[in-house]
C-alpha positions in Angstrom: 6.6 -36.1 30.1 4.6 -34.1 27.5 6.8 -32.8 24.7 4.0 -31.5 22.4 4.0 -27.7 22.7 0.3 -27.6 21.8 -0.7 -29.4 25.0 -1.2 -28.0 28.5 1.5 -29.2 30.9 1.5 -29.4 34.7 4.4 -28.7 36.9 5.3 -32.4 37.2 5.4 -32.7 33.4 2.2 -34.6 33.0 -0.5 -33.4 30.6 -3.6 -31.3 31.5 -6.8 -32.1 29.8 -8.1 -29.2 27.6 -11.4 -29.3 29.5 -9.5 -28.2 32.6 -7.6 -25.1 31.6 -8.0 -23.7 35.1 -5.3 -26.1 36.3 -2.8 -24.5 33.9 -4.0 -20.9 34.7 -3.8 -21.5 38.4 0.0 -21.9 38.2 0.5 -18.2 37.6 -2.9 -16.8 38.7 -3.3 -18.5 42.1 -5.2 -15.7 43.8 -7.7 -15.4 40.9 -8.0 -19.2 40.8 -8.9 -19.2 44.6 -11.5 -16.5 43.9 -12.9 -18.6 41.0 -13.1 -21.7 43.3 -15.0 -19.7 45.9 -17.4 -18.3 43.2 -16.3 -14.6 43.4 -14.5 -14.6 40.0 -16.0 -15.6 36.7 -19.4 -16.4 35.4 -21.7 -19.2 36.7 -24.6 -20.8 35.0 -27.5 -22.6 36.5 -29.5 -22.1 39.6 -28.8 -19.2 42.0 -29.2 -21.3 45.1 -28.5 -24.9 43.9 -29.7 -27.9 45.8 -26.9 -30.1 44.4 -23.5 -29.3 42.9 -24.6 -30.2 39.3 -27.3 -27.4 39.4 -24.7 -24.7 39.1 -21.4 -24.7 37.2 -18.7 -22.1 36.5 -17.3 -21.2 33.2 -13.6 -22.2 32.7 -10.9 -19.5 32.2 -10.8 -19.9 28.5 -14.6 -19.6 28.1 -14.2 -15.9 29.2 -10.6 -15.1 28.5 -8.6 -15.7 25.3 -5.1 -16.6 26.5 -3.6 -15.5 23.2 -5.2 -12.1 23.1 -6.0 -10.9 26.6 -8.5 -8.0 26.8 -6.8 -6.4 29.8 -3.7 -4.4 28.8 -0.9 -3.5 31.2 -1.2 -0.1 32.7 1.4 2.1 34.2 1.7 1.6 38.0 0.4 4.3 40.2 2.8 5.7 42.8 2.3 4.5 46.3 0.2 6.8 48.5 0.9 7.3 52.1 -1.8 7.1 54.8 -2.1 10.9 55.1 -2.5 11.5 51.3 -5.1 8.6 51.2 -7.1 10.3 54.0 -7.1 13.6 52.2 -8.1 11.9 48.9 -11.0 10.1 50.7 -12.2 13.4 52.3 -12.2 15.1 48.9 -14.2 12.2 47.4 -16.7 12.5 50.2 -17.2 16.2 49.5 -17.8 15.5 45.8 -20.4 12.9 46.7 -22.2 15.2 49.1 -22.1 18.1 46.6 -23.5 15.8 43.8 -26.3 14.6 46.2 -27.5 18.2 46.7 -27.9 19.0 43.0 
């Protein structure tokens, strides 16, 4: 069991190496972690179409995000929109796009 508050700790009480912060982040951010694993979240470096796994690697969570000073602030929740309101909104947006295309 890790008792040092300056260390990353897994659910079972064992330590997490600082080189693998994604194991800690995944505890609360599971959906984003899955996106990161699939390559749809985060920054990758290396070849675009790698021939082997070592040709491309992802940045870890803490290479892009500062866990002590997140750049994304909480925003007020938007009220839930019913299907009819959403359809009207989409129609209005389509009209705006068409009007902008004609100018």
